[in-house]
N, C-alpha and C positions, 0 to 999 in steps of 0.2 A: 237699652240696658242689656238685652240679649247679646248684641254685638260685642259689648264690653266683656261679657262673661266668656265668650268664645276666645276673644283676644287674650284674656287672662289665662285661660286654660292653655292656649298655644305657647304663651310665654313660659308657663310652668314646665311644659314638656321640653322646651328648648334649653332650659337651665337645669334639667334633671340629669344626673349621671346614671348609675345603676341602683335601682331601689328594690329590685325583686318584686314579689307579689304584693300589690297594694290593694286591700279590700276596702269596701265602703265603710267598715267600722274600725279599721286600723288606726293607731294613734299617729298624729302628725302635728307639727307646729302650725298654728293658724293665727291670723291677725284679727279674726272676728271675736266677738264676746260670747259666742255660743259654742256648744259641742255638737251641733246638729249635723246629721247626715254623714258627711264623708270628708276626709282630708283632701286638700287641693290636688295631691298627686293622683288620686284615683279619678277625679274628674278630668284632670289633664290627660291621663291615659285614655279615658273614654272619649274625650274630644278628638284625640289623635286618631283613634280607630274610626269614629263616626265620620271624620273628614274624608275617609277613603270610600265612603258609601255613596250610592246614588241618592238623589232626592227621594225617589220612590221607596227605597229601603229605609231612609230616615223617617219617612212618613209612617211606614209600618211600625217602627219602633215606638212611636208615641201613642199608639192606639191599643186599647184593651178589647179583647174578645170576651163577651159575656155569654155564659152557657149554663144550663142545668148540669150539675155534677154527674148525673147518670148518663149524660151524652158526651162526656169529656173525651171518650175515645175517638170521636169524630173530628178532633182538632189537629190531626196530622197536617193537613194543608196549612193551618194557621201557624203551626210550629215551623214548618219549612219556609213559610213566607217571612217569619221573623217578627211577628207582632210582639210588642213589648210586654203586654200583660194578658193574663187569663183570669177572669173573675167568675168564680163558681157560685151558683145559686142552688137552692133546693135544700131540703132537710136531710136528704139521704145520699151518702157517698157509696159508690159501688165497692165491693170488696177488693177489687183490683186497682183501686185508685193510686196507691203508691207506685205500682209497676207502670201504670199508664202514664203518670206524670213523669216518671223517670225516662220513659221512652220518648215522650214529647220533648223533654229537655235535650236528649241526645239527637233528636231530629233537627234541631236548630243547626244551621250550617256555618255559623259565625263564632262559635265558642262563647256566646253570650247567654247568660241565664235569663230565662223568662220569669217575670214577676207572677207568681201564682197566688191569687188572693181570694179571700172570702170575708164575709161579715161575721165575726165571732166576738160579740160584745158581752153576751151573757143574757140570762132571762129569756125573753121572747125573741131576741135577735141573736140566734146562734145557728148558722147554716151547718149542714153536715153533722147534725146532732147525734147521729148513730155512731160516729167515730171520734168526735171531739169531746174533750173533757167538759162536763157540765159546769155551769157557773150561774150564780143568781144574777138578777138585774144589777146594773151598776149602782143604782140608788140603794138597793138592799146592801150591797157591799159597803157603800159609803157610810151607811147608818150603823152597821153592825160589826165591821171588820177594821182592824188596825191596818196601817200601811204595810207593815210586815206581812200580814195575812193576805192583803190584796196582791202584793208582789208574788207571794207563793202561789196564789190562784192564777195569776198571769203566767207563771212558769209552768204550772200543770197544763194550762191550755196550750201554751207554746210547744211543749213536748209532744202533745197529741197532734198539733198541726204539723210539726216537723216530721213526725212519723208517717204522715199521709203524703208528704211531698209538697206541702204548701210552704211559702216563705214570707208571706205578707198577711197581716191581719188588718182589716179596715176597722180598727178600733185602737185606742179607746175614744169614746165620746168625751170631748173636753169642754162641752158647753155647760152653762150654769142653768139648772132647772130643778127646783125642789118640789114641783107639783107631783103628787102621788097619783099619776094617771098613766095608763098605757098609751104609747104613742099612737096618734091617729091624725085625722084631717086637720084638727085645730092645734095640735101640739106635736111637733116632730120628735121631741125628746121625752119628757116625763120620766118614766122609770129608767130610760137609757142613760140619763145623766147621773153623776155621782151625788150631786146636791146643788145647793145654791150659794154656798159660801165660797168666794173665789180662792182664798188661801187654803181651805180644807180640800177643795176639789183639786187644786194644784198638786197637793201631796198625793192624793189618790191616783191621779192620772200618771204622775211620774212613777209611782209604785207599780201600777199595772204595766206600763210600758217597759220598765226595767225587768219585770218578770218575763215578758215576751222576749226581750233582747238577750236574756241569759240563756235562752234555748236556740238562739239564732234566727228568731222571727222578728221582722221589722213591723212595728206598729204604725198606725196612721191617726194623727190627731184630727178630729172632725167635730163640728163643721165650721171651719174658720170663716168669719171672725166671731162666730157664736150665734147659735139659733135659739138659745134660751130666751123666752119672752116674745118670740116672733108671733106675728098675728095669724099664721097659717103654716101648714106643712107644704113645702114647695113641691112635693110629689103630686099634689092635687091642683096646683095653680100658682100664680104669682103670690109672693109673700115678702114681707119686710121684717128686718130685725128691729131691735131697740135702736135708739139713736146712736150714731157713731161716738158722740161724747160719753154716753153711758157705757158703751162697749169698751172703750179704751181705759176706763177706770175700773171695770169689773170683769167682763167676759174675757178680755185679753190676758188676764193674770195667769190662768192655767196654761194657756198656750205658751206664754213667755217662759214660764218655769220649765215646762217640758222641753222646749227647744234649747234651753240652756243646759239641761241635765240629762238629756237622752239623745238618741239618734233617730227619733221618729220622723216620718214623712208627714205631710199636711194635705188634707182634703179641704177644698174651698166650697162653701155652701152655694146654693142656688138662689138665696134670698137677696134682695136689694138692701142697701144699708143707708138709711136716712142720714143726711149730713155728709155722706162720702160718695155714694153713687146710686143712681136710679136703675142701673143695670143689675141683673143677677150677679152676685159676687164672683161666680165662676167664670164670667166673661168680662170682668171689670179690671182694667189695669191698675187703678188706685189701690185695690186690695192686694194684688201681687207686689206692687211697689212697696207697700207698707211691710209686707213679709220680708222682702229682700233688704230694703234700705233702712228700715227702722228696727225691726226685730233681728236683722242680720242673718236671716235664715239662708243657708247655702244649699239646702237639700232639695229633694223632689217635691214639687207641688202638683197635685192631681185635682181633677174636678170631681164634684159629685155627679150623679147620673145626668147626662145631658139629654136624656129622653124624658126628663121630668116635666110635669105640667107647667112649671115656672118658665121653661124654655119653649115648650110647644105653644103656650099661650101667646108668645111673641112671634109665632109662625116661623120658628127656627127649627130646621131639621137637625138631626144629630150631627150630620156632616158640617153644616154651616156653624152650628154652635161650637163644634170642635175647632174650627178655624178661628172663630172669635176668641175662644179661650186661649189658644196658642199665641195669637197676636197680643193678648192681654198679658201673657207671661206664664201660663200654665205649662207643665211638662208632659203630663200624661192625661189622656181624655178617657172618661168612662161613660157607659151607657147602661140602660136596664137590660133585663133578660129577654131576648127575643123568643119567639114561639117554637123555634126548631133549630137544630144545628145548622141547617142550610141558611136560615134567616140570620143566624149569628154571624156566620162567615160572610154573608152578603153585606150585612151592615158594616162589619169591620173593613171589608174591601172597599166599599163605597166611601167610607169616611177617609181611609188612607189615600185613595185616589183624588178625593176633593182637596185634601191637604196638599198633595203634590201639585195639583193644578193651581192652587192658591199661590204657591211659590213661583210657578212659571208665569203667573199673571201679576206678580209683584204685589199681591195682596198680603202675603205672609213672607217677611224677609227670610232669605235662605239661612242667614246666620241665626235667626231666632229658632228655626226648626232644628238646625244642627245642635244648638245649645240645649234644646229640650231633649232631643234624642240622647245626647251625652249624659244628661241627668238620669234618664231611665236606665241606661247601660251601667252607669256608675253606682246606681242604687243598690244593685245586688251582685254584680259580677266581679270576680277576682281578676285583676288586670295587671300586666307587667309593662312598665315603661321600657323594658329592653326588648320586648317582642315586636 
């Protein structure tokens, strides 16, 4: 499937005349039934650029560096290496965060924009809370706010994120969960979810995402195919979702609606899915295939944290889990927050080197890696098919 994606992108480049600047959110004719992610010309431009890169550089592009925001100034080497994403943890952003992030973007040598992400859902899951607009839990919003108000709240949050130099929010949670509990070992969602009614939650999720997008921030639907009702939080160990038959008639509804009506990206969960796969969804090809072939999603697919207990319980290192996720069809791999900047860089470097080695050893098809890197580039960067 990845080889076909690259072939399609190449064909699009070959048949394009002069299109000027094509961004990930510009309008374009498409044969899919969704409005998700980007027009084909942007992906084609990205594919052409990525095709000139070495395998090592492509591997860097699909890896995210996770770090505490207070240490973000140590990421100069990561910027120069060209890692595709930076994930900021911690409750406090340094006063100089906008300037630091602007410098890091300039230090990239390929004129490609790095995805700068954090978890800003609301309530108890709001990183960088000293600078980002406060928001209540999603469940509180779902119960008390109209969709117009939720969209306005998303826009307020988006403006504060953009002012700090971020461009991706790892939110909204699109799972179904009406349990009035704080997230914990037995329930990954609880207050993080807007509610339990598929159609109502669909409207809430679309509203939140549209608010983000109105400010230039790309949101991320999580945790596909839906963690509501799962038996355990995958951060702590193996877990499984409700049955696939149940998910397709309920939990998929908000995802389908948001993919049809917004430009959100998708984060895949680490839980297995009874009736579909015994593997964590983040490394399971049937999950990615459903996203691409059934829901028609053309945008960026990222993993949940591959340092989670659900993966380590299978004796999978972050590097090996990253390879498995890319082989399955993911585009961008994420991991948790290392203990220090040096550990963050070491983990990212080790993961990228393992990915490149997997290509050399024919474990990961070269076309698959190139297609994944193209998705990461196209997700945020303005590209010209004439350059």
